[in-house]
C-alpha positions as CSV (number, residue, x, y, z in Angstrom):
1,M,-28.6,-9.2,6.5
2,L,-28.3,-9.9,2.7
3,A,-28.7,-6.2,2.0
4,R,-25.9,-5.4,4.4
5,I,-23.6,-7.9,2.7
6,V,-24.4,-6.4,-0.7
7,H,-23.8,-3.0,0.6
8,Y,-20.2,-3.8,1.8
9,L,-19.3,-5.9,-1.4
10,P,-17.6,-2.9,-2.9
11,V,-15.4,-2.5,0.2
12,T,-14.5,-6.4,-0.1
13,F,-13.6,-5.8,-3.8
14,K,-11.3,-2.8,-2.7
15,G,-9.8,-5.0,-0.1
16,I,-9.1,-7.6,-2.8
17,L,-7.1,-4.9,-4.8
18,M,-5.2,-3.9,-1.7
19,G,-4.2,-7.4,-1.0
20,A,-3.1,-7.9,-4.6
21,A,-0.8,-4.8,-4.4
22,D,0.6,-5.8,-0.9
23,V,1.9,-9.0,-2.5
24,I,4.2,-7.1,-4.7
25,P,7.3,-5.5,-3.0
26,G,7.4,-1.9,-4.1
27,V,3.6,-1.5,-4.5
28,S,1.5,-0.2,-1.4
29,G,-1.9,-1.4,-0.4
30,G,-2.2,2.3,1.1
31,T,-2.0,3.4,-2.6
32,I,-4.9,1.3,-3.6
33,A,-6.8,2.6,-0.5
34,F,-6.2,6.1,-1.8
35,I,-7.2,5.2,-5.4
36,T,-10.5,3.7,-4.3
37,G,-11.3,6.5,-1.9
38,I,-11.4,4.6,1.3
39,Y,-8.0,5.9,2.9
40,E,-9.3,8.3,5.5
41,T,-12.3,6.0,6.5
42,L,-9.8,3.3,7.0
43,I,-7.4,5.3,9.2
44,T,-10.4,6.5,11.2
45,S,-11.9,3.1,11.8
46,L,-8.5,1.7,12.8
47,K,-8.0,4.6,15.2
48,S,-11.2,3.8,16.8
49,I,-9.9,0.4,18.2
50,N,-8.8,2.0,21.4
51,S,-9.4,1.5,25.3
52,H,-12.7,2.9,25.1
53,A,-14.0,0.4,22.4
54,L,-12.2,-2.5,24.4
55,K,-14.0,-1.7,27.6
56,K,-17.3,-2.1,25.7
57,L,-16.0,-5.4,24.5
58,S,-15.0,-6.5,28.0
59,R,-18.5,-5.7,29.1
60,L,-19.8,-7.9,26.4
61,E,-21.5,-5.0,24.6
62,F,-20.8,-6.4,21.2
63,R,-23.1,-4.4,19.1
64,S,-21.9,-1.2,20.6
65,F,-18.2,-2.2,20.1
66,W,-18.8,-3.3,16.4
67,E,-20.5,-0.1,15.6
68,T,-17.7,2.0,17.5
69,I,-14.8,0.3,15.4
70,N,-16.9,0.4,12.2
71,G,-16.6,-3.4,12.3
72,S,-18.5,-4.1,9.1
73,F,-16.2,-2.0,7.1
74,L,-13.1,-3.4,8.6
75,L,-14.2,-7.0,8.4
76,S,-15.3,-6.5,4.7
77,L,-11.8,-5.0,3.9
78,L,-10.0,-7.8,5.8
79,V,-11.9,-10.5,4.0
80,G,-10.9,-9.1,0.5
81,I,-7.3,-8.5,1.6
82,L,-7.0,-12.2,2.9
83,F,-9.0,-13.7,-0.1
84,S,-6.5,-11.8,-2.4
85,I,-3.4,-12.9,-0.6
86,V,-4.5,-16.6,-0.5
87,T,-6.0,-16.8,-4.1
88,L,-4.1,-14.2,-6.2
89,S,-0.7,-14.1,-4.8
90,G,0.5,-16.9,-7.0
91,T,-0.8,-15.3,-10.1
92,I,0.5,-12.0,-9.2
93,M,3.9,-13.3,-8.4
94,F,4.0,-15.2,-11.7
95,L,3.2,-12.1,-13.6
96,L,5.7,-10.2,-11.8
97,E,8.4,-12.9,-12.5
98,H,7.4,-13.4,-16.1
99,H,6.0,-10.0,-17.1
100,T,7.7,-7.9,-14.9
101,L,8.0,-4.9,-17.3
102,L,4.4,-4.8,-18.1
103,V,3.1,-5.2,-14.5
104,L,5.3,-2.4,-13.4
105,A,4.2,-0.1,-16.3
106,F,0.5,-0.6,-15.1
107,F,1.2,0.2,-11.5
108,F,3.4,3.2,-12.7
109,G,0.3,4.7,-14.2
110,L,-1.8,3.8,-11.2
111,I,0.5,5.5,-8.8
112,A,1.2,8.6,-10.9
113,A,-2.5,9.2,-11.4
114,S,-3.1,8.7,-7.8
115,A,-0.6,11.4,-6.7
116,V,-2.3,13.7,-9.0
117,T,-5.7,13.0,-7.8
118,I,-4.6,13.6,-4.1
119,A,-3.0,16.8,-5.0
120,R,-6.1,18.1,-6.8
121,R,-8.1,17.6,-3.5
122,I,-5.8,19.9,-1.6
123,A,-7.6,23.4,-1.2
124,S,-4.5,25.5,0.2
125,H,-1.6,26.3,-1.9
126,S,0.9,27.6,0.8
127,I,4.6,27.3,0.9
128,S,4.2,24.8,3.9
129,V,2.1,22.5,1.8
130,Y,4.4,22.3,-1.1
131,T,7.3,21.8,1.3
132,A,5.6,18.9,2.7
133,G,5.0,17.4,-0.7
134,L,8.8,17.8,-1.5
135,A,9.6,16.3,1.8
136,G,7.4,13.3,1.2
137,A,8.9,12.8,-2.4
138,V,12.6,13.1,-1.0
139,S,11.8,10.6,1.9
140,A,10.3,8.0,-0.5
141,F,13.1,8.3,-2.9
142,L,15.8,7.9,-0.2
143,I,14.0,5.0,1.5
144,T,13.5,3.2,-1.8
145,S,17.1,3.8,-2.9
146,L,18.5,1.8,0.3
147,S,20.0,-1.7,-0.2
148,P,19.0,-4.7,1.8
149,V,21.0,-5.7,4.9
150,A,21.7,-8.9,6.8
151,T,19.6,-8.8,10.1
152,P,19.2,-11.1,13.1
153,E,16.4,-13.5,13.4
154,A,15.9,-12.7,17.1
155,E,12.3,-12.4,18.4
156,W,12.7,-8.6,19.2
157,F,13.8,-8.1,15.5
158,I,10.9,-10.0,14.1
159,F,8.5,-8.1,16.2
160,L,10.1,-4.8,15.0
161,S,9.9,-5.9,11.5
162,G,6.3,-6.5,11.7
163,A,5.8,-3.0,13.2
164,L,7.7,-1.3,10.6
165,A,6.3,-3.3,7.7
166,I,2.6,-2.5,8.7
167,C,3.5,1.1,9.1
168,A,4.8,1.3,5.6
169,M,1.8,-0.8,4.3
170,I,-0.6,1.8,5.5
171,L,1.3,4.6,3.8
172,P,0.7,5.0,0.0
173,G,3.8,4.6,-2.2
174,I,6.0,2.7,0.4
175,S,5.3,-1.2,0.4
176,G,5.4,-3.2,3.6
177,S,7.0,-6.1,1.6
178,F,9.6,-3.7,0.3
179,I,10.4,-2.8,3.9
180,L,10.8,-6.4,4.9
181,L,13.2,-6.8,1.8
182,L,15.3,-3.9,3.2
183,L,15.4,-5.6,6.6
184,G,16.4,-8.9,5.0
185,K,13.2,-10.6,6.3
186,Y,11.0,-10.8,3.2
187,S,11.9,-14.5,2.3
188,F,12.2,-15.4,6.0
189,I,8.7,-14.2,6.9
190,L,7.1,-15.7,3.7
191,G,8.9,-19.1,4.5
192,S,7.7,-19.1,8.1
193,I,4.1,-18.6,6.8
194,K,4.4,-21.3,4.3
195,E,5.9,-23.7,6.8
196,L,3.3,-22.7,9.6
197,N,6.1,-21.5,12.0
198,L,3.6,-20.4,14.6
199,P,6.1,-18.7,17.0
200,V,7.5,-16.6,14.3
201,I,4.0,-15.9,12.8
202,V,2.5,-14.8,16.2
203,I,5.5,-12.6,17.1
204,F,5.2,-10.8,13.6
205,C,1.6,-10.4,13.8
206,A,1.9,-9.0,17.3
207,G,4.5,-6.5,15.8
208,C,2.1,-5.7,13.0
209,I,-0.8,-5.0,15.3
210,T,1.2,-2.9,17.7
211,G,2.7,-0.8,15.0
212,L,-0.6,-0.4,13.1
213,L,-2.7,0.7,16.1
214,G,0.0,3.1,17.2
215,F,0.8,4.6,13.7
216,V,-2.8,5.3,12.7
217,R,-3.3,7.4,15.7
218,I,-0.4,9.6,14.7
219,L,-1.6,9.7,11.1
220,S,-5.1,10.4,12.1
221,K,-4.2,13.5,14.3
222,L,-2.0,14.7,11.5
223,L,-5.1,14.5,9.0
224,Q,-7.2,16.3,11.5
225,R,-4.9,19.1,12.3
226,Y,-2.7,19.5,9.3
227,H,-5.0,17.9,6.6
228,D,-3.6,19.6,3.4
229,P,0.1,19.4,4.4
230,T,-0.3,15.7,5.4
231,M,-2.1,14.9,2.1
232,M,0.6,16.7,0.2
233,F,3.2,14.7,2.0
234,L,1.5,11.5,1.2
235,A,1.3,12.5,-2.5
236,G,4.9,13.3,-2.4
237,I,5.7,9.9,-1.1
238,M,3.9,8.3,-4.1
239,I,5.8,10.4,-6.5
240,G,9.0,9.6,-5.0
241,S,8.3,5.9,-5.0
242,L,7.7,5.9,-8.8
243,T,11.4,5.3,-9.2
244,K,10.8,1.7,-7.7
245,V,8.0,0.9,-10.3
246,W,9.7,2.3,-13.5
247,P,9.4,-0.5,-15.9
248,W,12.8,-0.5,-17.6
249,K,15.6,-1.6,-15.3
250,A,19.2,-2.6,-15.8
251,P,20.3,-6.3,-15.0
252,V,20.7,-6.8,-11.2
253,T,24.2,-7.3,-9.8
254,T,23.3,-6.8,-6.2
255,T,22.5,-9.9,-4.1
256,V,19.5,-9.6,-1.9
257,P,19.8,-11.2,1.7
258,G,17.4,-14.0,1.9
259,G,16.8,-14.4,-1.8
260,G,14.4,-11.4,-2.2
261,K,13.3,-9.9,-5.5
262,A,16.4,-8.3,-6.8
263,L,14.7,-6.3,-9.4
264,L,13.8,-3.9,-6.9
265,F,17.3,-2.8,-6.3
266,S,18.3,-2.6,-10.1
267,A,19.1,0.8,-11.8
268,N,16.3,2.6,-13.9
269,I,17.3,3.0,-17.5
270,T,15.5,4.2,-20.7
271,P,13.8,1.9,-23.1
272,D,16.6,2.3,-25.6
273,T,19.2,1.6,-23.1
274,Y,17.1,-1.3,-22.0
275,L,17.3,-2.8,-25.5
276,Q,21.0,-2.2,-25.8
277,T,21.9,-3.6,-22.4
278,T,19.5,-6.8,-22.3
279,G,19.0,-7.4,-25.9
280,A,15.4,-7.8,-25.0
281,D,12.4,-6.1,-26.5
282,P,11.5,-3.0,-24.4
283,L,7.8,-3.5,-25.4
284,L,7.4,0.3,-25.5
285,T,3.9,0.3,-26.9
286,S,2.5,-2.2,-24.5
287,A,4.1,-0.4,-21.6
288,L,2.8,2.9,-22.6
289,F,-0.6,1.4,-23.2
290,L,-0.7,-0.1,-19.7
291,M,0.7,3.0,-18.1
292,A,-2.3,4.9,-19.9
293,A,-4.7,2.2,-18.7
294,G,-3.5,2.8,-15.1
295,L,-3.9,6.4,-15.4
296,L,-7.4,6.2,-17.0
297,L,-8.6,3.6,-14.3
298,V,-7.8,6.0,-11.6
299,F,-9.4,8.9,-13.2
300,I,-12.5,6.8,-13.8
301,L,-12.6,5.6,-10.2
302,E,-12.1,9.3,-9.0
303,Y,-15.0,10.4,-11.4
304,V,-17.3,7.6,-10.1
305,S,-16.5,8.3,-6.5
306,A,-17.2,12.1,-7.0
307,K,-20.7,11.2,-8.6
308,M,-21.5,9.0,-5.8
309,R,-20.6,11.6,-3.1
310,N,-22.6,14.2,-5.0
311,N,-25.7,11.9,-5.2
312,L,-25.3,10.9,-1.6
313,K,-25.3,14.8,-0.6
314,E,-28.4,15.6,-2.7
315,Y,-30.1,12.5,-1.1
316,S,-29.3,13.6,2.3
317,S,-30.5,17.2,1.7
């Protein structure tokens, strides 16, 4: 039992990183899943939660059900995500509020390197593959350029918000938190969780579960049938989303419904313009250092992951 727990500790750690990213509107937990090399395993595991698996559960075949859905992997990841949200969200939001520029610089490096890493794994170099990448970049740019809107607090819309947010959360480059901001429900949902408003929480979670289980099936089929175009589309999404984590932003003039993070809807500017506009130090050296640190971290993780895969192949043979 202890050996099994130790075996899945790296997965829990990756879940902690995903949870930390998901707290920030504009950064996706799906991006972290890509960076840490568990994205396709996550999609496949979630897809396996289907009628066949549920029949096993209804027949009390717990062991078979658990193995079918890769339960140890999913549980380890979920524990890490929840642990991160509960324990680190306050720290992350503090850093985002008081050191916004530096936090965004680090994530800019992470996301840019992740897009490069994904693109390097693609074997084919056809027009359709590059078209898919361009489509992903344009889609992400358009989505992240939208302004928040005022929306109803009806049960059906809370359910819909959960479904859309979780679909975005599983995609690299587009944050579920950011989608909630666009829908005008970020502060409403966070407030409901803080106040333990159970009806809202239950409806929102039901929307998340419905959206997640439906969306992963579509994504899994795309990865199986059109692996390279799908991967390039996802890489394009990450590239297009870089505008949201550009560190230097102009002062915000747009009011966000519900009191969301207005910095996400500000205009990107150069470091020189930032100094002229705000009078604040653009922290260019520190920001570039953190961008480089983000880039280096991803490439190190990719190198270690590749070495582990090669060692596993040699061991298997």
